BAMAR-116607 format. One record per residue (C-alpha): residue number from 0; x, y, z. Coordinates in nm, 2 decimals. Example, Ala and Ser with C-alpha at 12.3 -4.5 7.8 and 13.67 -1.06 7.14 Angstrom:
2
<r pos="0" X="1.23" Y="-0.45" Z="0.78"/>
<r pos="1" X="1.37" Y="-0.11" Z="0.71"/>
// end
This chain:
74
<r pos="0" X="0.00" Y="0.00" Z="0.00"/>
<r pos="1" X="0.13" Y="0.34" Z="-0.10"/>
<r pos="2" X="0.02" Y="0.62" Z="0.13"/>
<r pos="3" X="-0.08" Y="0.95" Z="-0.02"/>
<r pos="4" X="-0.15" Y="1.30" Z="0.12"/>
<r pos="5" X="-0.49" Y="1.45" Z="0.05"/>
<r pos="6" X="-0.59" Y="1.81" Z="0.12"/>
<r pos="7" X="-0.83" Y="2.09" Z="0.04"/>
<r pos="8" X="-0.72" Y="2.44" Z="-0.07"/>
<r pos="9" X="-0.92" Y="2.75" Z="-0.15"/>
<r pos="10" X="-1.03" Y="2.74" Z="-0.51"/>
<r pos="11" X="-0.87" Y="3.07" Z="-0.61"/>
<r pos="12" X="-0.58" Y="3.17" Z="-0.83"/>
<r pos="13" X="-0.26" Y="3.09" Z="-0.64"/>
<r pos="14" X="-0.42" Y="2.84" Z="-0.40"/>
<r pos="15" X="-0.21" Y="2.55" Z="-0.52"/>
<r pos="16" X="0.10" Y="2.75" Z="-0.56"/>
<r pos="17" X="0.08" Y="2.84" Z="-0.18"/>
<r pos="18" X="0.08" Y="2.47" Z="-0.09"/>
<r pos="19" X="0.37" Y="2.39" Z="-0.34"/>
<r pos="20" X="0.58" Y="2.67" Z="-0.18"/>
<r pos="21" X="0.51" Y="2.54" Z="0.17"/>
<r pos="22" X="0.63" Y="2.19" Z="0.06"/>
<r pos="23" X="0.93" Y="2.33" Z="-0.13"/>
<r pos="24" X="1.04" Y="2.54" Z="0.17"/>
<r pos="25" X="1.01" Y="2.22" Z="0.38"/>
<r pos="26" X="1.22" Y="2.03" Z="0.13"/>
<r pos="27" X="0.94" Y="1.78" Z="0.06"/>
<r pos="28" X="0.95" Y="1.63" Z="-0.29"/>
<r pos="29" X="0.63" Y="1.54" Z="-0.48"/>
<r pos="30" X="0.63" Y="1.21" Z="-0.68"/>
<r pos="31" X="0.29" Y="1.27" Z="-0.84"/>
<r pos="32" X="-0.02" Y="1.47" Z="-0.79"/>
<r pos="33" X="-0.39" Y="1.46" Z="-0.89"/>
<r pos="34" X="-0.66" Y="1.72" Z="-0.87"/>
<r pos="35" X="-1.01" Y="1.61" Z="-0.78"/>
<r pos="36" X="-1.35" Y="1.74" Z="-0.85"/>
<r pos="37" X="-1.55" Y="1.85" Z="-0.54"/>
<r pos="38" X="-1.90" Y="1.99" Z="-0.49"/>
<r pos="39" X="-1.78" Y="2.19" Z="-0.19"/>
<r pos="40" X="-1.80" Y="2.55" Z="-0.29"/>
<r pos="41" X="-1.48" Y="2.75" Z="-0.28"/>
<r pos="42" X="-1.25" Y="2.45" Z="-0.23"/>
<r pos="43" X="-1.03" Y="2.24" Z="-0.45"/>
<r pos="44" X="-0.91" Y="1.89" Z="-0.35"/>
<r pos="45" X="-0.58" Y="1.74" Z="-0.44"/>
<r pos="46" X="-0.40" Y="1.40" Z="-0.37"/>
<r pos="47" X="-0.03" Y="1.37" Z="-0.39"/>
<r pos="48" X="0.24" Y="1.11" Z="-0.32"/>
<r pos="49" X="0.54" Y="1.27" Z="-0.15"/>
<r pos="50" X="0.88" Y="1.16" Z="-0.03"/>
<r pos="51" X="0.76" Y="1.17" Z="0.34"/>
<r pos="52" X="0.38" Y="1.14" Z="0.38"/>
<r pos="53" X="0.38" Y="1.18" Z="0.76"/>
<r pos="54" X="0.60" Y="1.49" Z="0.76"/>
<r pos="55" X="0.40" Y="1.63" Z="0.47"/>
<r pos="56" X="0.08" Y="1.60" Z="0.67"/>
<r pos="57" X="0.24" Y="1.77" Z="0.97"/>
<r pos="58" X="0.38" Y="2.06" Z="0.76"/>
<r pos="59" X="0.04" Y="2.11" Z="0.58"/>
<r pos="60" X="-0.14" Y="2.12" Z="0.91"/>
<r pos="61" X="0.11" Y="2.36" Z="1.07"/>
<r pos="62" X="0.04" Y="2.59" Z="0.78"/>
<r pos="63" X="-0.34" Y="2.58" Z="0.80"/>
<r pos="64" X="-0.40" Y="2.34" Z="0.51"/>
<r pos="65" X="-0.71" Y="2.12" Z="0.56"/>
<r pos="66" X="-0.62" Y="1.75" Z="0.53"/>
<r pos="67" X="-0.88" Y="1.51" Z="0.39"/>
<r pos="68" X="-0.96" Y="1.15" Z="0.50"/>
<r pos="69" X="-1.11" Y="0.87" Z="0.30"/>
<r pos="70" X="-1.47" Y="0.96" Z="0.40"/>
<r pos="71" X="-1.42" Y="1.31" Z="0.25"/>
<r pos="72" X="-1.29" Y="1.17" Z="-0.07"/>
<r pos="73" X="-1.59" Y="0.93" Z="-0.14"/>
// end
């Protein structure tokens, strides 16, 4: 099983670039990434595989990024 990171970001220009900068500054590499469709207004969802999933979750939470669980993705 390959663990991934899933998160929500504001669906606005620059929303994703903010997350990518946070991860870059923390020296977390992204192996692959997918955008997901959501019906939740004003949010965009993304799933990514990183070099360190646990550390990535921690860094995202510390920076106010909403993490998603399996229930949210169904």
